N, C-alpha and C positions, 0 to 999 in steps of 0.2 A: 413189244406187247406189254401192256400195263399189267401190274401185279393183280389188280382186281379182275381183269379179263381172264387171267390164268386161274383164278380161284372161284369163278362163278359155278354155282351148282347147276344142274340140268334145267330146273324150272325157274331159275333166277335170271332176271333181266336187269341190265344196266340202265338206270334212269337218268342220272346226271353225274358228270365229272367236273369238279371244281378246278379252276385254274388260278394261278397267282396273277394278281393285277400288275400292269406295267409299272405302277408306282413303286413296287417292290424292287424292280430293276433300277429305278431312279435312286432310291435310298442306297442300294448297293454301290452304285457308281459314285454317289455323293461321298461314301467312305474314302474312296481313292482321292477325290478332289480335296476333301477336308484334311486328310492326313498329309497330302502333298503340300497344301497351303501351310500346315503347321510346320513341316520340315523347312519350307522356304522362310518362314518367320524365324525359326531357330537359327538358320544360316544368316539371315539379315541382322538379327540381334547380335550374333557373334561378330559380324563385320563391323557393326556400329560400336560395340563396347570393348572389343578386344584391344584396339589401339589405346583406349583409355586405361584399361586395366594393366597392360604390360608396357605402357609409355612408349609405344611404337608409332611415331608420327609418320614414318615412311610408308606405312600401309595405306594411309589415306590418299596418297598420290598414285596408287596403283589402280589399274582397271578392275572391273568387277570380277572377271575370271581369275586374275592374279590375286585379288583379295580372297576369293574362295579357296584358292590353292594354299594361301598362307595361314588360314585359320587353323586352330588346334585340331588334330586328327580326331580327338574324342568328340568334338562338336559335329564333325562330319559323320562319324559313326552313329551318333544319336539321331541325326537327321535322317540317315538312311534307314535306321531301325524304325523310326516313326513312320516313314513312308511304307515300309514293308508291313507294318501293322495294318495300314489301310488296304494294301493289296490282299492280305490274308483275310480281313473282314469281308472284302468283296468276294473272294474265292469261297469263303464259308457260306455266304448268302446264296451264291449261285449254285453251290453243291446242294444246299437245302432245297432250293427251287427245283433243281433237276431230279432230285431223288424223292420228292414228296408226291404222293398221290392221295387225293381225297375224292371219294365217290359215294353215291347213293345207289343202291340196287333195290329191287323189289323186296328184299328180305333184310338188308342191313345197311349200316353206314360204316364205311371203311376208311381209315386214315393210316396210310403207310408212309414211313420216312426212314431214311438211312441209306448210306452208301455201302459200307462194309457190313456193319451190323444192321439188322433190319428190325424195326419196331412197328408192329401192326396193332392198331387199336380198332376194334370192331364192336358195334352195338347193334343188336337185333332191333329192327324197326319197331316191334311191339314193346320193346323195353325203353324207348325214348319217352321221357316225361315232358320235356320242353326244349324249345330251341330259341335262343336269344341271339339277336343280331346286334353287334357292337360296332357302331359307325359314328365316327367323329365328323366334324364339319368338313374337313378335306375328303373324308370317305364319302360323304353325301354328295359333294361336288363332283368328284372324279369316279364315283361308282365302285368303291371297294369297302371292305370291312371284314371284321372277324366274326365268326359264328361260334357260339358256345352251346354245346349239346349236353343236356342234362339227362343222364340215364338212370334207370332204377337199379340200385345196388352197384352202379359202376362209378358214379361220381360225374364230374364235369370234364368234357373234352373241349379244350379251347383250340380252335383251328387257326392257322396262320392267316394273314390278310389275303382274301380271295376276291376276285371280281364278281360282281352281281350277287352279293350275299342274300338278298331278298329272294332271288330266283332259287338259290340253293336251299333256303328254308322252305320255299314252296315245293321243291322236289321232295324234301323229307316228308312234308305233310301229305303230298300226293301218294308217296309210298306207304305211309301209315294208313291212309284211307283205303288204298287197294288191298293192303294186308288185312284190314278189318273186314272188308267185303269178302275176301277169300276165306277168312275164318268163320264168317257167318253162314256161308253157303253149305 
C-alpha cells in the first residue's frame, strides 16, 4: 500500500499518482554500461602500455586472458572498483525509484522518498502558487519531464523526472479548482 493511501483523510480523494518514466531506468542501466566500458578501457590501456613501461616484450605474445592475468594487481583493483561504482549508481537510482511516491489528492500534493529514513514533503493545494513543467527536447519526444511546484511560504519542490508531466500539472490544477469550489460553497 502506498504511503499516500495510508495517510488519506476521510474526505480526501486520490486524484493522480505520478510514475517515473522508463527513461529513468535507461539512465540507471547506462551507468552500468558506462562504468563497465571505463573498466575495460583501463584494462586495455594497461595491456597496451605495461609492456612498454616495464620493458616486458614477452607479454605481447600472450593471449588476451593471459595478458589480463599478468597486468599489475593494482590496475585490476581499480578496474573492479570503477565497475562497482557503476553498480552502486544503478542500485541507488533503482532504490530511489522504488521508494519515491508522488501524488496529488483533493487536498494536497505529497512527495515521499526514502528507504530507511523517510522524507515527506506536502503542500496544501490552496497553498500552491504555481506549477512549472521542465521538459527538454528528449523529454518532449519521449514524454517525460520534471515538475517544479512553487508554494506559498514553502519554497520550490522540484520533482524527479516523471512520465506525462503535463497530465500531472493538470491534476494539480483540477485539485485546485475543486478545492476552490468546495471553499466557495
